[in-house]
C-alpha positions as CSV (number, residue, x, y, z in Angstrom):
1,M,-7.9,-0.3,-20.6
2,N,-7.3,0.2,-24.4
3,I,-6.4,3.9,-23.8
4,F,-3.9,2.8,-21.1
5,L,-2.3,0.1,-23.3
6,Q,-2.0,2.6,-26.2
7,E,-0.4,5.2,-23.8
8,V,2.1,2.8,-22.5
9,S,2.9,1.5,-25.9
10,G,3.3,5.0,-27.3
11,R,5.6,6.1,-24.4
12,F,7.9,3.1,-25.0
13,P,7.7,2.4,-28.8
14,E,11.1,0.8,-29.0
15,D,10.7,-1.5,-26.0
16,F,9.0,-4.8,-25.7
17,I,6.7,-4.7,-22.6
18,L,5.7,-7.7,-20.6
19,M,2.7,-6.5,-18.6
20,I,1.7,-8.6,-15.6
21,M,-2.0,-8.4,-14.6
22,D,-4.7,-10.0,-12.6
23,K,-7.8,-11.2,-14.4
24,A,-10.0,-8.3,-13.7
25,A,-12.9,-8.1,-16.2
26,W,-11.4,-5.0,-17.9
27,H,-8.1,-6.8,-18.4
28,T,-9.7,-9.8,-20.2
29,T,-12.5,-8.3,-22.2
30,H,-12.8,-9.5,-25.8
31,G,-12.6,-5.9,-27.0
32,L,-9.1,-5.4,-25.7
33,Q,-6.7,-4.1,-28.3
34,I,-3.2,-5.2,-27.4
35,P,-0.4,-3.2,-29.1
36,A,2.3,-5.2,-30.9
37,N,5.0,-4.2,-28.4
38,I,3.0,-5.4,-25.4
39,R,2.4,-9.0,-24.2
40,L,0.0,-9.6,-21.3
41,V,0.7,-12.3,-18.7
42,F,-2.0,-13.1,-16.2
43,L,-1.5,-14.0,-12.6
44,P,-3.2,-17.1,-11.2
45,P,-6.4,-16.3,-9.2
46,C,-6.1,-15.4,-5.5
47,S,-2.3,-14.7,-5.7
48,P,-1.8,-11.2,-4.2
49,R,1.8,-12.0,-3.2
50,L,2.8,-12.6,-6.8
51,N,1.4,-9.3,-7.9
52,P,4.3,-6.9,-8.4
53,L,2.0,-3.9,-8.6
54,G,1.5,-3.9,-4.8
55,H,5.2,-3.2,-4.2
56,P,5.5,0.1,-6.0
57,W,2.3,1.4,-4.3
58,K,3.7,0.3,-0.9
59,E,7.0,2.2,-1.8
60,I,5.0,5.3,-2.8
61,R,2.9,5.2,0.4
62,E,6.0,4.8,2.6
63,K,8.4,7.1,0.8
64,Y,6.2,9.9,-0.5
65,F,3.1,9.8,1.7
66,G,4.3,8.6,5.1
67,N,3.6,11.0,8.0
68,K,2.6,13.8,5.6
69,V,-0.5,16.0,5.7
70,F,-1.5,17.7,2.5
71,E,-3.2,21.1,2.3
72,N,-5.5,19.9,-0.5
73,I,-6.1,17.2,-3.1
74,D,-3.9,19.0,-5.6
75,A,-0.9,18.9,-3.3
76,A,-1.5,15.1,-2.9
77,K,-1.7,14.6,-6.6
78,D,1.5,16.6,-7.2
79,Q,3.2,14.3,-4.7
80,L,2.0,11.2,-6.4
81,M,3.1,12.6,-9.8
82,A,6.6,13.3,-8.4
83,A,6.7,9.7,-7.2
84,L,5.6,8.3,-10.5
85,V,8.0,10.4,-12.5
86,E,10.9,9.3,-10.2
87,M,10.0,5.7,-10.7
88,N,9.6,6.1,-14.5
89,N,13.1,7.6,-14.6
90,S,14.7,5.0,-12.4
91,P,14.1,1.5,-13.7
92,T,16.9,0.0,-11.6
93,Y,15.2,1.5,-8.5
94,V,11.8,-0.1,-9.5
95,K,13.5,-3.4,-10.3
96,S,15.0,-3.5,-6.8
97,F,11.5,-3.9,-5.2
98,A,9.3,-5.2,-8.0
99,G,11.7,-7.3,-10.2
100,F,10.6,-10.7,-9.0
101,K,12.8,-13.5,-10.2
102,W,9.8,-15.2,-11.9
103,I,9.2,-12.0,-14.0
104,I,12.9,-11.6,-15.0
105,D,13.0,-15.4,-15.9
106,A,9.7,-15.0,-17.9
107,L,11.5,-12.6,-20.2
108,L,13.8,-15.4,-21.3
109,Y,10.9,-17.3,-22.8
110,I,9.4,-14.5,-24.9
């Protein structure tokens, strides 16, 4: 998790990142090193409908993997990478299906 946080922080060094997570053990370990430009906000337990992460994965499954057969695992990985690159380059697109009002409102209080 520390490697992931450092990678996200390094890719967006000029941005403040509000990262929404569940309370998985690796998200709450005492050894977690949170970069200065990241703030973690934890979802309440048993609240999958509040988790914005499910929506991008649903979008990826439907738009990039629906009704497709891949010749090998590398072709599937390439398709996933294309989806992630498109989402990374299209914040408005991602906001359209994962920008819950409670997340946008939370930014006002940071």
